[in-house]
Steps between C-alpha positions, in 0.01 A plus 500: 500500500858375531555140392818354657734306279445168673572165342703423191522282192782249541675316220560131557686220324186285483407413143128485579500805731754754370346785703304511823332773702610553861313699762656740752618212722666314210229233479386377158146609409332170418215647296744664261724191484210284383398753237855538365531123471184502291647775284822302455298192399346709222843541339554863598858620497704582810478871423121478484488328838716774652273767352193330649669473839584872502137590427384275783758659732343842447157360580613317814687807627179697465304232686758483778481879539119500540510176704268298276564137411537412136209252522273762660561776246191640330443718198527803728864417580567421135358835393704687764815312397460598133449861607804488729736343245409766242554786746813380682861551394724217393739397781860610460754232582868579565770364273636164609846654556351756741267259678546519875698825488213733581126538537279371223308766311131418529336842502422740216766571242714807553384814313798487266426143403129524431422341163176590333367215292431566135773760439677395178875456507694761304699236308261208456159663526384216728296598806691501826376260770376678810510414869154343484417151383420481130150405389636181343650395835171559682306310232741207518471493879119495484504212252738293713298554817176406325668181375636431850157514661343307214747219568411487869130535421512184290713322759262596781779656709413866459203734533166409347505808272794627297601843640612608151187462283446560133314802371125509543319345206133499406481127461666235708678196368780441255611781274381468137269211592228431239665746262396517136801386293433788259540761773843627610646361821448730796789606717573291807397638834788656691551559870275750674795670672735471202625836367502578130834438336594707197605313187865580441663499157842326502788748493795427273841662544591714196820402321691815594396468865595132499849588372542744790376241747731232361797736525421562869542130589819429691594136430498234231244303702254789500551560127445131424182492709351808336598378153324167562191666648455741211566241228311196634205672667534267799376607840760604754450198726497260204844607381647511851402135551712378207794267555829468314364216287206715388720734293576371149724754318533276194129524417451837676239350731441524873255277687270645767217367718176678418322674785149369440535155347837417667610350168846521348523722193795592283515866408722646226725785612713757321870432429599799715340338803722192468808718448434678830426165663837361387681805638315456829581129519868577440497711816349212699780256428605356837258725690163325465406136428463425131309172497214438258243515781653806666324840472594711203491831688696579819549799725808714448597525868675223688387254614322445171136390519234431242357827371145563619230721355540763773875526437444536124237764564744692723749497213238650271405761760862616518511544122174696514641727770781609267251599230220630722258249347266239643510216248417156639624153411162417351536793259777302328247225425258760365778647285581161351133433427449841341805462277390159377140611449620794286702270273291442184668161443390363839141391548307564817489126572881495494509774761241310706722191501808696606318675784323184613151652499206262524267727301570701188297790640771550764767535232277733299551770762849561363357615166399824671744779426695622805443844644825635352396411144153648542642823643746525210219443247281771654789749514575430133134564422514838674820586312334423166199708596725797586657505152323728244329314216684496169357722229474356148642827356821449696606226256426603137594154372201351683261703269646363176399189315766251404610535141458128435134523606440796267656315206270204555197728540555692174629206295855628466660189647456126539176399671 
């Protein structure tokens, strides 16, 4: 089945409705607008609202293709949608500079561009993303759709039964109801059509690979960004939202807005990061506004605009292309966390505060050794096993007693 790319997610300047879903005729989908307003009232970030809207766009495109209304969808359509999204290819969109210059590629990927998921990169060892949707994307989509129908079920504006149910359980009612406090807490019930997502160990960039990546950066702005990311452990969007007043070189602090709590937090950074920042700011004299409330990061091309996440990611992709690697911006946060966790003078609670984790168990993941260290340890073990064992006769001095011990034994010296 071919699902046309109808509708879109439009960005607005409304504070209470930053994103809205439009159908094929450009009309706002009211059911999604009400749900996104409820999500915004819960304190979710703008990026979270956009992610929810994209998941709902996939679902509505599927419903428009099979000509079923969203309020008449059953578990049969939900099951078929989860099967379709796992089997279909991700749509390929043209670059914004080539938009309108030719036909849009919507069919299968050309034979020379087929990417098989799971193949590790030769430089990083990270699996290469394929043309299919990842299991984490499908699981996130199923969770959002179940929440969407749960909202309309409580409001009385949707179907009587949620099309995306939980897994079948022996007993009905609330999970862990009437549980003995001495027994362990059972796992929460997940979605019936939710795929299994593998637990991934955070990947840190080795020091020698990081030096190569840093040398491939082409501007002082890029070097300052990477230096701040790898020394503060801040998320990419958190650092990109900083203003000129948030940087304090005197105390080596930079203030960011945390993703989850939306609170301001000062993070210590390395001296090198502020050196690169000063060199970058010297290039911006007379080019970009320098007020206290102005953005700290700008684009390099005129007319200058505030640097967005997608532009920063494109910068990182260009550096990866020179090295043949596939590092991501989030790997810099993992690298900072791994370096701090390996420092014996830093406690795990210190690392938790820097990363902004709500639970210490989340920070504890970084105590696991990376794949590179485990491979090196196993290879060293094989090398030691390959060496012949030392014979005691090879060293005649090892068979002799020390003369001082003999003197004490036979009373010829001081006891």
